N, C-alpha and C positions, 0 to 999 in steps of 0.2 A: 458488655454486661451492665454498664451504667444506665442504659435505657431499659434493659430487660427487667432489672430488679424493681424499679418503680411500677412498671406495667404489671408484673406479677403480684406486687403488694396490693395494688388497687383492685386487681381481679379477685384476689383472695377475699378482700374486704367486701367487695360488691356481691360476690356469690354466696357469702356466708348466710344471709337471710333466706336464701333460696335452696337450702340443702335438701328439703323434701322433694322439690321438683327434680333435682339432680339425682337423688337416690332412686327416684322412680325410673330413671334411665338405666342406672347401674348403682349398686349398693355403695360402692366406694368412690363414685365419681366426684362427690363433694369434697373429698380429701385431696384430690389431685392438685388444685391450685396452690394450697398451702404447702404440700410436699415439694412441689417444684420450687416454690419460693425459698424454702429452707435449704434445699440442695444447691440452688444457684447462688444463694447468699454465701453458703459455706465455701463453695468453690471460689467465688469472687474474693472473699476475705483471705483465703489461703494463698491465692495468686498474688494478692496485694501485700500479703504478710502484715495484715492489720487486724488487731482484735476488735471486738465490738466497742462502740463508744461507751466508755465506762460511766456507770451511775451506781450510787449506793444501793439502789433497788435490786441490783443484780445479786446482792447478798441475800435479800429476802427470797428471790426466785431460786437461788441455789439452796437455801435452807429448806424451802418447800419441796424441792426435788429430792433432797436427801431424806426428809421425813417420809415422803411418798414411797421411796425405794425401801426404807427400813420397815415401814408398815407393811408393804407388800411382801417383804421377805418373811416377816413374822406370820403373816396370814397367807402364805403361798398356797396352802391347801384349800382355801375357800373357792367356791365355784366361779365368782365374778372378779377375782383379784386382778388377773392379767388383763381382762377386758377393760376394766375401769382405769387401771394404771395407764393403759394405752390411750385413754381419753385425756388423762391429766397431763402427761409428759409433752404431747404436742402443743398444748396451749402455753405451757411454761416456756418451751423453746420459741414458739411463735411470738411471744411477748418480747423476748430479747431481739429477735430478728426484726420485727416491725419497728421497735424503738430505734434500732441501729439504722435501718433503711430510711426512716423518717428524718433522722438526724443528718444523713449524708446524701441520699439520692432522691428520695421522694418528697414532694411538697406536702406538708401537713394538710393543706386545704384540698389537695387531690385525694388523699386518703379519706378525709371526712366527706367529700362529695361522693366518693364511691360508696361509703356507708349509707348516705342518704338515698342515693340512686337505687341500691339494692333493696333497702327497706321500703322504698316507695313502690317498687315492683311487687314486693311482698304484700304491701297494703292493698294494691289493686287485686292481687290474688285473693286476699281475704274477702273483699267485696264480691268478687266473682263467686266464691264458694257459698256466700250467703244467698246470692241471687240464684244459685243452682239448687238451693233448698236446705243448706246446712243450718242447723239451729244456732250454732255459734261459729264464727269465722275460723277457718283453719288455713286454707290456701297452701303455702309452701311448707308449713310446719304442722304436724298432726295435732299438737296440743294448743288450744286457743290461748292458754296462759303464756306459753313460750313465745307464741307469735306476738302477743301484746307486749311482752318484754322487749323484743327486738324492735318493734315499731316505736315504742316510747323512747327507747335509748337513742334512736336516730333523730327524733323530733327536734331537740334543741340544737342539733348540729346544722340545721338549715340556716340558723343565724350566723354560723361560722363561715359558711360557703357563699353567702350572699354578699356581693361587693358593697362598699360603703355608699356608692351612688349607683344602684342597680338600674339597668335599662328596663324598658317595659317588658321585653321578652323575659329577662331574668326575674322580674317580679311575678310574672305569670307562672313561670316554672317553679318558683319558690312557693307560691300559693297553691299550686297543684300538688306539690310534694307534701305540704302541711295538711292539705285536705285529705289526701290518701292515707297519711300516717294517722291522723286523728280519727277519721271515719273507720279505718281498719281496726284501730284500737277499740273503738266503741262497739264494733261488730263482734269482738271477741267476748264481750260481757265479762271481762276479767277484772275483778275488784282490785287485785294487786296492781294490774296495769293501770287502772284508772287512778289509784292513789299515787302511783309513780308519775303519771301524767300531771296530776295536780301539783305534786311537789316540784316538778321541773318548771311548770308555768309560774308558780309562786317565786321560785328562785330567780328566774329570768326577769320577772317584774321587780323584785327586790333589788337585784343588782343592776337595774336600769338598762337591761338589754332589750326587753320587750316593753314598749310604751303601753300605758294603760289604754290609750285610744285605740291602738292596733288590736289589743286584746278584746276590747269591747266590740269592735267591728267583726273580729273573728268569731266571737261567741254568737253575735247576731246572725252571721252567715251560717254557722252550724245549726242554729235554731231553725232557720229557714230550710236548710237541707234536711233536718230531721222531720219537719212537717211534710216535706215532699216525699221523703222515704216512707213515712207512715201512710201517705196517700197511695203510694205505688205498691208498697209491700206490707200493708197493714196486717193482714192475717199472719204472715210469716213472722213479723216482728213481735206481734202479740204472743204467738206461740213460743217464740224464743224467750221472751220475758217471763212467761209463765213457767217454762221449764227451768230457767235460771233461778227464779224465786223458790221453786219447789226443792231444788237441790242445795240452795244456799245454806240452810241450817245444817244439813248433813255434811257439807263441806267444812263448816266451822268445827263440827265434832271430829271430823276426820283429821283436820290439821292439829287439833289438840292431842289426839291419839298419837300422831306421828311425832309431834314435838316432844311429848313425854317419852316415847320410845327412843328418840335420838338422845335425849338427856340421860336416859337409863343406860344406853350404850356408852356414852361418854363417862358416866360415873363409874362404870365397871372397867373401862379401858381408857384412863385419862391421858396416858403418855403417847401411845401410838394408835389409839382408836381400834376399830374393828376391821380396818383395812379398806382399800378402795373397792367400792361395790358392796361393802359389808352391810350398809344400811339395808340394801335390797335383800341380802341373804339372811340377815338376822332379824328383820322386822317382825315376822310372825311371832318369834320367841319373845322379843323385847316388848311387843304390844300385847303379849299374852293371848295369842291366837286371834287377834282382830284381823279383819279383812283377809281371810284365807284365800280368797279368789283373786286378789290383786297380784298380777304377775311382776310388775315393775314398780314397787312403791318408792316414792321419794319423800324427803322430809318436809317439803314445802317451806323450807327455810334454808337458804344457802349456808348461813353461818353455822346453824346447828348440824347440818349434814356434813360440812367440812370437819367440824369438831368431832362428831361421832365417828367418822371414818378414819381420821388421822390424828386425833388427840388435841389437847390444849396447845402444845407448842405450835402445831400447824395453824390453828386458829389465830394465834397471835401473829404469826408470819403473814397469814392471809389478810387479816385486818390491817397489818402494817402496809401491805401493798396499796390498799384502798386509801389509807391515810396519806401515804407518800404521794399518791396521784393527786389528791386534793391539795396538799401543800404545794406540790409542783405547779398546779394551775394557779393557785393564789400568788405564788411568786411571779409567775408569768403575767398575771393581772397587774401587779405592782411595778414590774420592771420591763416587761416585754413591749414590743411595738404594736401588738394587736390585742388589745384588751378584750374585744368582743369574742374573738376565737377562744381565748382562754376561758372566758366566762361560759361560753356555750359548751365547751368540753366539761367544765365544772358542773353545769346544770345536768348534763347527761349522766355524769357520775352520780349525782344526787339521785336522779331517777332510778339508776341501776341499783343503788344501795337500798333505796326504799322498796323497790319491787322485790329484791332478794330477801326481804323480811318475810315474804309470803310465798316465794317461789324458789325452786332450786335451779339456779341458772349458771352454775360454774362451768357447764359444758357448752356454753354459747359464747361467741366471740366478743360481744360488746364490752364487757368488763376488761378483758385483756387488751383489746384495741385501745380503750380509753387510757389505761395505764401507760401503754407505749407512747401514745400521742402526748400525754401529759408530760412525760419525761423529755420528749423532743422539744415541745414549745418552751419548757423551762430552760433547756440548754440554749435555745435560740435567743430567748430574752436575756439570759445572763451574758451571752456573747456580745449582743448588741449593746447592753449596758456597759460592759467593759470597754468596747470600742468608743462609746460616747465619752467615757471618763478619760480615755487616752487622748482624746482630741480637746 
């Protein structure tokens, strides 16, 4: 089992960005790796008679689970409660499992490399979708904004998986991954994704992970690639830009409508919210009959949506998870042996938190994976610091 668990963890992380491709084969195929991981992990720990590696964040996860169950019980009669609770609980469990496996069996760098590999394939799929005629890249995810979120979250992690003295082959692979992730993000025309990308780059430069010289060379390379893309796909890119600019103003208005609706739901249900999936079922009423034809509305703000559906206590717990992950990475920066890995994870967290201001991304793996990895590298740093003091 000690070999199976790391393999399943890496497979789960690598395939998460490709869930659209998997769903095209079978609706539930994308859930299989994570389900196998959780089952094998549970059986392994029962056989070993060992609980998960403890961390105070488990209290936050347990609190979120309790609130989700209570909110679901209160809103059990709503049409989407069971479906959306079934989305939440696996992510909460998977965070515990990934943190435990990363602390005991799987190397953190292997998990991060799996995230980069899966997202790079998704980036390639994004470019293929544009070449096939899509106005905005979709590829393995049907929504361009969700795709941008996944790609940007993986981009800083390239710095974590690249060795201190990379070989020429490793440099080429890293450059290829960066190119696919950035190009795929640009092809989505997602403003939230682009803001998150900028935040991650600024963070990496500020924390001295990304040298300014390397950034300048990368920007020049992107400029050259952009000119080549315009020459090869000029009409298609022009059409995409025109369509994006046409809908940009309506998107702003739509986001304002949905933010107000989420705030209204929270104001009327501050303790337990409107229940999982409640934003979807209550949106027409809360928005006063806006967007009647929208079948699956989201708040376009992860924090507001969590608060609207589960209440203020859940929002505090949810923000506590993000804060704990940031604190854990900062402790790893100060006390851990691998400062660059900790800072890369931290930059990815920053990108996720910025993107989530404009997108509802709680049902995608990056946030939960980063929380799990942050806990693991903090524990590793503390353990090595303790060993150093003993000697």
